[in-house]
Structures are given as structure tokens and as C-alpha cells.
Residue, then its C-alpha position, 0 to 999 in steps of 0.5 A: x117633923x112628924x105627919x100621919x101616913x097610911x100604910x096598907x100593911x101596917x095600919x096607921x103609922x106616922x112618918x118621922x124624919x131624923x137628921x143623921x149628920x154622921x152618915x157618909x157611905x153605904x155601910x152607914x146607910x145599912x147600919x142606920x136602916x138596920x138599927x131602926x128596922x129592928x126596933x119593934x113598931x118600925x114599919x120602914x126606914x129609908x135613908x137619903x144619903x145626899x141629905x143625910x137624913x132618914x125617914x122612918x114610918x112607925x107606930x104612933x106610940x113609938x116616940x122619937x126618943x126611942x128612934x134617936x136611942x136606936x140610932x145612938x146604939x148603932x153609932x149615929x147621933x141624930x135629931x128630928x128635922x125641923x118643921x121647916x125644911x133645912x139644908x144639911x151642913x156641908x160634908x166637905x168643909x170638915x175635910x178641907x183643913x185635915x187635907x191641907x195639913x196632910x198635904x203640907x206635912x207629907x211634902x215636908x217629910x218626903x223632902x227629909x226622906x229623900x236624904x235618908x234614901x240617898x244614904x244618910x246614916x248615923x246621927x244625920x239619919x236620926x236627926x231627920x227621923x226626929x224632925x220627921x216625927x216632930x212634923x208627922x205625929x201632930x199632922x197624923x193626929x190631926x189629919x187622921x181625926x175623921x177616921x179615928x173618930x169614926x173608927x172609935x165610934x164603931x169599936x166602942x159598940x163592938x162593931x166595925x167599919x172601913x175606917x177601923x183597919x185604916x185607923x189601926x194601920x195608921x196608929x201602928x205605923x206611927x207608933x212603930x216609926x216612933x219606936x224606930x226613931x227612939x232606937x236609932x232604927x234605919x227606917x221610919x214610915x211617917x212619910x208613908x203614913x201621911x201619904x196614905x192619909x193624903x190620898x184617903x182624905x182627897x178621895x173622901x173630899x172629892x166625894x163629899x164635894x160632889x154630894x154638897x152640890x145636890x142639896x139646896x133644892x127644897x130650900x130654893x123652892x121655899x124661897x119662891x114664896x113671899x116672906x110676908x104680906x100686907x094684911x087688912x086689919x079689922x079696922x080697915x088699916x094695913x099691917x105687914x105680917x110674916x108668912x108664918x103668922x098668916x092664918x086662914x080667913x085673913x085678907x091680904x092686899x097684894x100689889x102689882x109686882x108682888x108674890x103671894x105669901x099664901x093660897x087664897x081666893x080673890x075678894x076684890x079686884x082682877x089681875x093677871x098672874x104669872x103661874x109658870x113656876x107652878x103650872x108651866x103655863x107660859x101665858x099669864x092667867x087672868x083671875x078675878x073675884x072668886x078665883x083661887x090664887x096660889x102662894x109663889x105666883x106673881x101678881x103682874x098687873x093690878x092690886x087685889x085683895x085675897x082671903x087666905x085659904x091656906x098658909x105655911x105648910x098648908x100651901x100648894x108650894x109647901x106641898x110641892x116641897x114635901x113631894x120633892x123631899x119624899x122623892x129625894x128619899x127614892x134617890x138613896x136607892x142608888x148607891x155608888x159601887x165603891x160604897x158597896x164594897x165597904x161592908x166586906x173591906x173591914x173584916x177582910x183586911x182584919x183577917x189578912x193582917x191577923x193571919x200575916x202577923x200570926x203566920x210570921x210569929x209561928x215562923x219565928x220572925x219575932x214580934x217586931x218583924x211580924x208587926x211590920x209585915x202586918x202593918x204592911x198588909x194593912x197599908x197596902x190593902x188601903x182602899x185609896x184606889x178603890x175610893x178614888x175609882x168613882x169620884x176622880x172619874x166623876x170630877x174629870x167628866x164633870x169638868x169636861x162637861x162644864x167646858x161645854x156649858x153642862x154643869x153636873x151638880x152630883x157626880x153620882x148622877x152620871x151613874x144614873x144618867x148612863x142607864x136611862x132609856x126613857x126621857x120625859x120633857x117639859x114643853x115651856x122653857x125646856x123643849x122650847x125657849x120659854x120666851x114668847x116672841x112676836x111673829x117676825x113677818x108681822x113686825x116687819x110689815x108694821x108701818x113705822x108709825x104703828x111700830x112706834x106706837x106699839x113700842x110706846x104702849x108696850x114700854x109702859x107695861x110689865x106684861x110678858x108679851x109687852x116686854x117681848x114686844x119692847x125687846x124686838x122693836x127696840x132691837x130694830x131701832x124703833x123710837x117709841x112714840x110720845x103718848x099721853x094719858x097712859x092707863x092699863x086695865x087688868x085683863x084688857x090691855x093698855x091704852x093712851x092718846x097719841x097726837x089726839x088719837x086713841x091708841x091701845x094694845x088689847x087682848x084680842x077676843x077669842x084668840x086661840x093663840x098668844x096675841x095682842x091687838x094694836x088699835x089706832x083710831x082711824x086705822x085698821x087694827x093689827x093682830x100681832x101673834x106670839x109664839x114660843x120658839x123651839x130650842x135650836x137643834x131640837x130635831x137632831x137632839x131628839x134623833x140622837x136620843x133615840x139612837x142612844x136607845x132613849x125614847x123621848x116624850x112630852x109631859x107638861x103642865x102647859x095647856x093641852x092645845x099648846x102641848x099638842x102643837x109642840x108634839x106635832x112639831x117634834x113628832x113626840x107623844x105628849x100630855x098637857x095640863x099635868x100637875x106636879x103629882x101627875x108628873x111624879x105618877x107618870x115617872x113612877x109608872x115607867x119605873x114600875x115597868x123597869x125603865x130608867x127615866x130622865x126628866x127634863x124640866x125648868x119650872x117649880x112645878x117640875x121640881x118633884x118630878x126632877x127629884x123623883x126621876x132616875x136622872x134629871x136635867x134643867x136649862x140654865x134659864x130654869x127657876x131656882x127650884x128647877x136648877x137646884x132639883x136637877x142633877x144636870x144644868x145646861x147653860x146653852x140654848x141647844x137641846x143637844x146638851x141632853x144626848x151629850x151628857x148621856x154619852x159622857x155619862x156612859x163613857x164615865x161608867x166604862x172608865x169607872x169599871x176599868x178603875x175598879x178592875x185596876x184597883x182589884x188587880x193591884x190588891x190581887x198582886x200586892x197582898x200576897x207580896x205583903x203577906x209574904x214579907x216582901x214589902x215594908x210599910x214604906x213600900x206598901x205606902x208607895x205601892x198604894x200611892x202608885x195604884x191611886x195614881x194609875x186610877x187617876x191617870x186612867x180617869x184623866x182620859x175622860x177630859x174629852x168625854x163631852x166631845 
């Protein structure tokens, strides 16, 4: 996918997005960015690790094949992303089978090892070693494949990564175990090798599972558009065309209840359109001849003919998708602490193992014993505890939050959420419930016959206010009146005959708020106002946010009057009628000032802002796009989910730092012992496993993090 862009420092450039499935850590990110940035003609390269893609700004004469070749030299296969925004393949699925094999084989070999540890010797010990080899060697070959493939890809390019020392340790330990088995040796280390792979794969699978949760936002966004439209042919007939075949100038006939497949202008007819997903406007918008309408909006009342103005990638909906995708590139700047250590891990471990082997050879220990000590260093320095430090803490904390109705989709969001000091809240559906309800005092005062007529009329309409009226009146046990000649007029209301009298629910003229007018011939008209309710506990939640050092403010696409009213009710500073680009710009300004921004929103119009913010949260009632773009989704009605999630995130990061201290402390103690020849490969694997279990136990303290 290539589009022209303008860069002040590099003149005219084009932007190309390449999918790089093989990226899985910060070391990969650095190699991809360095490999592309070194290419003449490349202005910048920015990796999105979650989506496993890289956006390259480069001169037009530099073709895509040259970019792909540069990535190939860096060890990464790539391909251009298609014009349609595609979901990347799952990162966790390829790890599940190796993880299962490693776990099954490890358990069985451990059972055999118990007998050897208990004193079995001679022929019995040899038999158990051979059985362990028969189970362990194929399992190690299969379960270790993710590391072997990655390591070989680095080695054949005269490079290294954190999988190289892991692979060397696994291969040497397996080979030495086979040698011991063939030569009737006392020890073989198939169990330790399998245990090593098991913990490594578990950490990587946990990390990949958290990443997989963060990837479907743009895909959900594009599903908001209709798959196609009925098009008026030159001869006056109708023909259904898929959205990809629509072109400007065509005329779409959009029935009531349908979504628009393209942007355009109404040629004939009038109706109300639900634009809440695009603009955040809670009330349906009346549009008639000459008015603009947008792809993804829902036609609520009457059929209209629309001249297509923009289709496919030219629609406002597609532009929002591009904004979300571009904002996703920004998120890649937040690299997990564990990944940052990977660049130093490989050379440090290689050096320590080589020094150990050389030192013992010089000391006269012999090739076999020196090799055993070198393998012990490779195994004991395995970054299992370091690799588990972050994902295990995140998984435990996410589980605790889930029990409280707060779903964290990407574990790395906890790292970002812990640092926020500003919060921007959308109004409709976020600060408020997003469900306008009639004034309970007015409903209580309605005479029984009036309530029955109102329910009868409202039950014939799909208008959001009518549906809310039906919900409230039906809950009070009102029986709808029997009506005749019911008719609904776009922009006016719904009318009928009741016992020979004209009755109607109409849009009141000049009403400053959402309201409907119940009109029964021969009786005074009843004005029924509607209002959106604040989420329960909003005041306490906002006060708690301030106590946590987070300053909240309102930023909404809703009309300015409604936002001003909500701002007065909550004591917040507020801005209304903000477009998706306006929201992104507001976030960028705060970030430029050094603030960490939390965005809370629910609509399609909030998608780019949710993606651009340092952390984001959406209610469970949000649109598909809002839920997919947000890092955190809360399922209850209360706004207290926001401070609760922040507190849990800060506790999680404290535990993560403790985990790193434990993992580093383990290495500071264990490495000198291994280099001194005091640790066998089996003890090294056991020590490595013990350090991992300590990290896991420390992380389990987060089970109460969401209290």
C-alpha cells in the first residue's frame, strides 16, 4: 500500500507499509528499522510490533522490491500490505503445539528421571536414559523449532539474537545427553532441556496471546460500512453492486434501516440518520435534498436517493481507518522492558560460556568436562525468569481485572496506563450512559390514556427516542392503545387515529433539548423531554482520578450545548463538535507537552483517538470499533472502572520491577557458580526453573490488584 506524503525535511516521499510476520521482540524491531533506514532514499522506518508491520517513508524512485530485499538481508521475510487493511496472522497459534509437546514430554521424562535420582544404575539406568532419549530428542527437535529457525536465520547472516544462545545450549545439552546415553554415562539432561523449552515457550506464548488481543480494530472499523448498495441504473432499474464497485456519480437507493456504503449527497427524499458512530452526536440528524451523508451511517426513517461522492478508500470511514492505522504506528514506541534487555543478552551469554569453556580447558579439565560447564552457563543464564517477568504479571493482573468486569486486551497497555496523568473523556456513551430516557416526572404525570396512546405510537417507530419511550412505558405495565392509519413522516413524527381522534408524537418546534410532543386532538399537548444519564459514580470516579494525579477533561464530537451542560454537571473543562482528527490533534498537543494521555471513548469517531493515546478505555456498550481500538473495555455501568484500572496497572508495574530485580539477582548469584564448575546442566535447568517459579509466585500477588 503506497500513498504520497509530504515531509518538510525530505521533500516529496511515498509511504509504503510492509507486513513483517517474523517480528516478535524489540531486537527484531531494531533490526528492521536499522536495515531499512540504512537504505539510500529511505527517510524513516517505523515499526508497529502489535500489527507486525513497518511503515517506510521513502523516495518515489526507490521501489518496493528494494525495501523487501533490505529486510531479507536483515533476516525478515516481508510483503506489501494490501490496499484493504488486513488482520495479521495470530502470533500465539504457532506456539501452542510446540508448548503442548514440550509439556507432555517434560512430564514423562521427569518421571523416568525420578527413578535415576532414586539410585537406579547399571542396565536399568541405561534403559531409562534410552527411553528418555526416545521421548526427548523428537520432542526437543519439534518444540525447539521456533528458536532454531530464528537462530539459524540470524547465524546465516553473520548476526545474532537472543534465540542463538538458547539454541546452542539446547543442541549441545541434547547432544551431550545422547553421548552420555551411548557411553553408559551416569547423567543425561533431556529433562532439563525439555524444562528449559517449556518455560521459554510458556513465556513467549503468554506474551503473544496478549499481543493477539490488540489487533482487530481497523478490521472492525471497516465492517461498519455496508457491503454494497442498490444502484439506480440509467434505464431506471435497480442493480445491487458491492461497495468496491461503486464510483462517484452513481445513485444509491438507501432504504430505511440500511447503512450507507459510500459518502454522497441526497438527491431526493428526507430522513433521519444515526451518525453517532462517526460524530458522537447522540440525537439522530435530519438530512434532506442537497445534504451530505456519510458511509457507515444508518438511515433510520425513510428511503432516500444518494449521489455517490466518494467510495472505497475515499470515504470518511476509510479515512478514519487510515488515521487509526497511523496512530497504531505510534504505539510501537512503547517497548516492553524485557525486550529492551534482549539486545545485550546474546553477546553477554556467548562471552560468558566461551570464557567458561576456555578457562576450564586451560585449567586442564578436558574437553568433555569443559563442555559440560559451558553448557551449564548457557542454560543457567537462560532468560526464562526475565521473559516471564512481564507477561505473567500482566496475565495475573488482567485476570483480576476481568473478575471486576474490566477486560484488558493488550498486556503492554498496563505499562502505559500506569504512567497517565491526563484523561480525555468522550461524553455520549462514555461519561454518560448513551441511552436518552424520558423525564420520569413527566412520564409519572401522564394520564393513563395518554400513556397508552404514546406507547401505541412509539411502538410503530424505529426512532431512538421512540424506542426509549417504549422501554420505559412497557416497564410500567402500560398497555398500548389500538391505533388506526398509522403513518410516519421523516423529520416530522408519527401520527394515527385513536377512537376517531387524531393523535401524534411530533418533533417540537424550536426545542433546545431532545424531546417529543404527544398531541391528542381535544386535549393539551404533552412535552416529553429526554436526557442522557451520567454514569453512576461519575463524581466519585473523577475525584479519585484527580487523587491519582490524573486531570480529566471532556472532548466530544457531540454538539457544543450538550457538552457544555455535561461539563457544568461534572466540573470539567469541555470541548464539543470535535472531529476524529481534532481529537488526535488534542492528544498530540498534550503529548508534546510531556503528558501521558488516557482516552476514554465509545464511538467510531473515537477510534483514531483511542489508537493515538498512550492508553485507552471504552465501555462494553461501545461500537465494535471502539471496543477493538481500546486497550481496556469495562463491562459495568460505573465510571469507577477507570481509576480502578489505573491503580491495578501501577501495582502491576511495581511487581514487574520486583520480578526484574529477582531475575537479575538470580543471574548474579547463579552465573559465578556455573562458571566455577559447581553446577551441572541438570542443576542449571533446575535453578533456572526455580527462578521462574519465584517470578511466577511474586506475580500471583496481583490476584487482588483490582480491589
